[in-house]
PAFIMI-660613 format. One record per residue (C-alpha): x, y, z. Coordinates in steps of 0.5 Angstrom, whole numbers, padded with zeros to 4 digits, always signed. Each point is the difference from the previous one (the first is absolute). Example, Ala and Ser with C-alpha at 12.3 -4.5 7.8 and 13.67 -1.06 7.14 Angstrom:
# residues 2
+0025-0009+0016
+0002+0007-0002
This chain:
# residues 413
+0220+0249+0132
+0004-0005-0002
-0001-0006+0004
+0002-0007+0001
-0004-0004+0004
+0004-0006+0003
-0004-0007+0002
+0002-0007+0000
-0007-0001-0002
-0004+0003-0005
-0006-0002-0006
-0002-0005-0002
+0001-0001+0008
-0006+0003+0003
+0003+0005+0005
-0002+0008+0002
+0006+0003-0004
-0003-0002-0006
-0005+0005+0001
+0004+0005+0003
+0005-0001-0007
-0006+0002-0004
-0003+0005+0004
+0007+0004+0001
+0000+0000-0008
-0007+0002+0000
+0003+0006+0004
+0005+0002-0005
+0006-0003+0002
+0005-0004-0004
+0000-0007+0003
+0005-0006+0000
-0001-0006+0004
+0006-0005+0001
-0003-0007+0002
+0001-0007+0000
-0003-0006-0004
-0007-0001+0003
-0001-0006+0004
-0004+0001+0006
-0003-0003+0003
+0000-0007-0003
+0008+0000+0001
+0002-0001-0008
+0000+0005-0006
-0007+0001-0003
+0000-0004-0006
-0003+0006-0004
+0006+0004+0001
+0005-0006-0002
-0004-0001-0006
+0001+0008-0002
+0003+0004+0005
+0000+0006-0005
-0007+0000+0001
+0002+0002+0007
+0004+0006-0001
-0005+0006+0000
-0006+0000+0005
-0005+0006-0002
+0005+0004-0004
+0006-0001+0006
+0006-0003-0002
+0002-0006+0004
+0007-0002+0001
+0001-0007+0003
+0006-0004+0003
+0000-0008+0000
-0001-0003+0007
-0001-0007+0003
-0007-0001+0001
-0003-0001+0007
-0002-0008-0001
-0002-0003+0007
+0004+0000+0007
+0004+0005+0004
+0006-0001-0003
-0002+0001-0007
-0003+0006+0002
+0006+0003+0003
+0003-0001-0007
-0005+0003-0003
+0001+0006+0004
+0008+0000-0001
-0001-0001-0007
-0004+0006-0001
+0005+0004+0004
+0006-0003-0005
-0004+0001-0006
-0002+0007+0001
+0006+0002+0003
+0004-0002-0006
-0005+0001-0006
-0003+0007+0002
+0006+0004-0001
+0001-0003-0007
-0008+0000-0002
-0001+0007+0003
+0007+0002-0002
-0002+0006-0005
-0006+0002+0005
-0001+0006+0005
-0005+0000+0005
-0002+0005+0005
-0002-0005+0005
+0000-0008+0001
-0006-0002+0004
+0001-0007+0003
-0007-0004+0001
+0002-0005+0006
-0005-0005+0003
+0005-0005+0001
+0006-0001-0001
+0003+0006+0003
+0006-0002-0004
-0003+0002-0006
+0002+0007+0002
+0008-0001+0000
+0001+0000-0008
-0004+0006+0000
+0004+0004+0005
+0006-0003-0004
-0003+0003-0006
-0002+0007+0003
+0007+0001+0003
+0003-0001-0008
-0005+0004-0003
+0000+0005+0006
-0008-0001+0001
-0004+0001+0006
-0003-0007+0002
-0007-0001+0004
-0002-0006+0003
-0007-0002+0001
+0000-0005+0005
-0006-0005+0001
+0004-0005+0004
+0004+0001+0006
+0006-0004+0000
+0003-0003+0004
-0006-0001+0005
-0005-0002-0006
+0005-0006-0001
+0000-0001+0008
-0008+0000+0000
-0001-0005-0005
+0005-0005+0002
+0005+0001-0006
+0006+0002+0005
+0000-0001+0007
+0008+0000+0001
+0001+0007+0004
+0007+0000-0003
-0003+0000-0007
-0005+0004+0001
+0005+0006+0003
+0004-0001-0007
-0007+0001-0003
-0001+0006+0004
+0006+0003-0002
-0001-0001-0007
-0007+0004+0001
+0004+0006+0003
+0005+0000-0005
-0006+0000-0005
-0004+0006+0003
+0006+0004+0002
+0002+0000-0008
-0007+0002-0002
-0003+0007+0000
-0007-0002+0002
-0003-0006+0003
-0007+0000-0001
-0005-0004+0005
-0007-0002-0001
-0002+0001+0007
+0002+0005+0005
+0002-0005+0005
+0005-0002-0004
+0004+0006+0001
+0003-0003+0006
+0003-0006-0003
+0003+0004-0006
+0003+0005+0005
+0003-0006+0004
+0004-0002-0006
+0001+0007-0004
+0003+0003+0006
-0006+0006+0001
-0007+0001-0003
+0003+0005-0005
-0001-0004-0006
-0006-0003+0002
-0007+0002-0004
-0007-0003+0001
-0002-0003-0006
-0006-0005-0001
-0002-0004-0005
-0007+0001-0004
-0005-0004-0003
+0001-0002-0008
-0004+0004-0004
-0005-0006-0002
-0006+0003+0003
-0006+0004-0003
-0001+0006+0003
-0007-0001+0002
+0002-0006+0004
-0003-0005-0004
+0003-0007-0001
+0000-0004-0007
-0003-0006-0001
+0002-0006+0004
+0006-0004-0003
-0002-0006-0002
+0004-0004+0004
-0004+0003+0006
-0007-0001-0003
-0001-0007+0003
+0000+0003+0007
-0004+0006-0001
-0005-0002+0005
+0004+0000+0006
+0003+0005+0005
+0007-0001-0003
+0007+0003+0003
+0005+0002-0005
+0007+0000+0001
+0004+0002-0006
+0008+0001+0000
+0006-0004+0002
-0001-0007+0004
+0006+0001+0004
+0003-0001+0007
-0002+0007+0003
-0007-0001-0002
-0001-0005+0005
-0004-0005-0004
-0001-0005+0006
-0004+0005+0004
-0004+0002-0006
-0002-0008-0001
+0000-0001+0007
-0006+0006+0000
-0003-0004-0006
+0000-0006+0004
-0004+0003+0005
-0006+0002-0005
+0001-0006-0004
-0008-0002+0002
-0002+0007-0002
-0002-0001-0007
-0001+0007-0001
+0007+0001+0000
+0006-0001-0005
+0007+0002+0000
+0003+0002-0007
+0007+0000-0001
+0003+0003-0007
+0007+0001+0000
+0007-0005+0000
+0006+0000+0005
+0005-0004+0003
-0005-0002+0005
-0005-0003-0005
+0001-0007+0000
+0001+0000+0008
-0007+0003+0000
-0003-0004-0005
+0002-0006+0004
-0002+0003+0006
-0007+0001-0003
-0001-0008-0001
+0003-0002+0007
-0006+0005+0003
-0005-0003-0005
-0001+0007-0003
-0001-0001-0007
-0007+0002-0001
+0001+0007+0005
+0007+0002-0003
+0001+0001-0007
+0007+0001-0003
-0001+0004-0007
+0007+0001-0002
+0004+0006-0002
-0004+0005-0005
+0002+0006-0003
-0001+0007+0004
-0004+0003-0005
-0006-0006+0001
+0000+0001+0008
-0006+0005+0000
-0004-0006-0003
+0002-0005+0006
-0001+0005+0005
-0007+0001-0003
-0002-0007+0003
+0003+0002+0007
-0005+0001+0006
+0007+0002+0003
+0008+0001-0002
+0005-0003+0005
+0007+0003+0002
+0004-0004+0005
+0007+0001+0003
+0004-0005+0005
+0001+0003+0007
+0006+0004+0000
+0002+0007+0002
+0003+0001-0006
-0006-0002-0004
-0004+0005+0004
+0004+0006-0002
-0003-0002-0008
-0006+0001-0004
+0000-0006-0004
-0001+0003-0007
-0007-0003-0002
-0003+0004+0006
+0000+0006-0004
-0003-0004-0006
-0005-0003+0004
-0003+0007+0003
+0000+0002-0008
-0004-0006-0002
-0006+0002+0005
-0001-0007+0003
+0001-0001+0008
+0006-0002+0002
+0001-0006+0005
+0008+0001+0003
+0004-0005+0005
+0006+0005+0001
+0003+0005+0005
+0002+0007+0000
+0000+0005-0006
-0004-0005-0004
-0006-0001+0005
+0000+0008+0002
-0001+0002-0007
-0006-0006-0001
-0003+0002+0007
+0001+0008-0002
-0003-0001-0007
-0006-0003+0003
+0001-0005-0006
-0001-0007+0004
+0002-0004+0006
+0007-0002+0003
+0002-0005+0004
+0007-0001+0003
+0006-0003-0004
-0001-0008+0001
-0006+0001+0003
-0004-0006-0004
-0006+0001+0005
-0001+0007-0001
+0001-0001-0007
-0005-0005+0000
-0005+0005+0004
+0001+0006-0005
-0002-0004-0006
-0006-0003+0004
-0002+0007+0002
+0001+0003-0007
-0004-0006-0003
-0006+0002+0005
+0000+0007-0002
-0005+0003-0006
+0002+0001-0007
-0001+0008+0002
+0005+0000+0006
+0006-0004-0004
-0001+0005-0006
+0000+0006+0005
+0007-0003+0003
+0002-0001-0008
-0001+0008+0000
+0003+0002+0006
+0006-0004-0003
+0000+0004-0007
+0000+0007+0003
+0005-0002+0005
+0005-0002-0006
-0002+0006-0004
+0002+0004+0006
+0006-0003+0003
+0003-0004-0006
-0002+0004-0006
+0005-0002-0006
+0001+0007-0003
+0001+0003+0007
+0005-0005+0001
+0004+0000-0007
+0000+0008+0001
+0003-0001+0007
+0005-0005-0003
+0002+0005-0006
+0002+0005+0006
+0004-0005+0003
+0004-0001-0006
+0001+0007-0001
+0002+0001+0006
+0006-0005+0000
+0002+0002-0008
+0001+0008+0002
+0006-0001+0004
+0004-0004-0005
-0002+0005-0006
+0003+0005+0004
+0006-0003+0001
+0001-0003-0007
């Protein structure tokens, strides 16, 4: 198939869509990517891109078509302008840049914002190509949950936009079965919904062995390390994580290693200082996803968290699948689907969202286990990941979705 992948974010930014693109290419499809200029998560265009943008026009043999946008910067107003700039730039630029190209399907990768789907829908109408949306962030409820939008009138307006988008997509894919009711609310029925969870990146050796520790974490090899990897944002509830770390600050066995960056990183850094946790909580910054296994090698447990909110309870954070495949115990502070997966897999311990006391107790319990007991948890996680979130199985499923929606258009052409 000729597939156009539409995503506001793409390499050299670290998102699962990068792996998706190479996987589709490896399965024999002709893939093109339409994306923006890389600026996530720092909020400024990557210097290496500015120095030589021509180096970023192909990714593992896949053509990458970029449109300009206003970088995220800092603050809510700048973020809104970033979202709007991609909509306008892609809406105007995609038809021209792709004017001589034909596609069988347009696939939209949508963590946030959902507005990034609007130019894809317009292009799909222009070229008479079906659009599949993989939504990983349920608007408008997520906006309300993280405090970005509180006005009922504005939330209702965003809801109408979401309904407009869902109803014009051939399919809407969601990362958990619990998302179906939310999508149906805006799509008008469950007819277009398909369950399509995320998989772990192809980073881990089939034997289950992790590589040598990254040099950044070798100084901490003597402690039980709780490793968090990924975005440092409002939805991860770092105040509750740091409250748990504060409860355990006198336990010299335990250290918290934070690998990542994000909009809340500065406030987290300040909170660490205010709580006197400099020796217990270490911010290691952002690193390429390819290096994550070497950071996971230092982990006694891998940490995942989400704030307490019904909309977050419907989701499975993408890092859960990656953590399962890493073969390390998981300690979680979240509700709903994510917690269910970790409990069901036997891969770790789960505290309720926002429960810093429960998180601290879970970390202490894991630290008290023997190495063979923790290894057994990790093995359970790997087995569950292979069964429920196998990459090849999910990609074959995606191909079937694409075939199903392109056939009606082929017959009517």
